[in-house]
C-alpha positions in Angstrom: 0.1 0.5 0.1 0.9 3.5 -1.1 0.9 6.1 2.1 0.0 9.5 0.6 0.1 10.5 4.3 1.1 10.1 7.7 -1.5 11.3 10.6 0.8 11.0 14.3 -2.1 11.3 16.8 -0.2 9.0 20.0 -1.2 10.4 23.2 -4.0 12.3 21.9 -7.3 11.6 23.2 -10.8 11.0 21.5 -12.1 12.4 19.2 -9.0 14.4 18.8 -7.4 11.3 16.6 -11.1 11.1 14.7 -11.0 15.2 14.0 -7.3 15.0 13.2 -8.1 12.8 10.6 -10.6 13.9 8.9 -9.3 17.4 8.5 -6.0 15.5 6.8 -9.4 13.5 4.5 -10.6 17.0 3.2 -6.7 18.2 1.8 -6.2 14.8 0.4 -7.4 13.3 -3.2 -10.8 10.6 -3.7 -8.0 7.1 -3.6 -5.0 8.3 -1.8 -4.1 6.4 1.2 -3.4 8.1 4.8 -2.0 6.1 7.4 -3.4 7.7 11.4 -0.6 6.1 14.1 -2.3 6.3 17.4 -2.2 5.3 20.9 -6.0 5.7 22.0 -7.4 2.9 23.0 -10.3 3.0 21.3 -9.2 4.5 18.4 -9.9 1.1 16.3 -13.9 1.1 17.1 -14.3 5.3 16.1 -12.2 4.5 13.2 -14.5 1.8 12.5 -17.2 3.7 13.5 -15.6 6.8 11.1 -14.9 4.6 7.9 -18.6 3.5 7.5 -20.9 6.8 8.3 -18.4 8.5 5.9 -17.8 6.2 3.2 -14.0 6.1 3.1 -11.9 2.3 2.8 -10.4 1.3 6.2 -7.8 -0.8 4.3 -5.9 -1.9 7.7 -5.8 -2.3 11.4 -3.7 -3.7 13.6 -3.0 -3.5 17.6 
């Protein structure tokens, strides 16, 4: 996977990782890939919900 942009949200708690990702995605072209690194325990669940609600594809998650 070719990542066009990486966002480091380590140390930030909900909802900041999602808000920063939303802002980053707004600045990207359709089809580009954003990698988000987060330490927030709820971020995996939050990004799954965010992808469903916005119609974005969640390409990969790992803990």
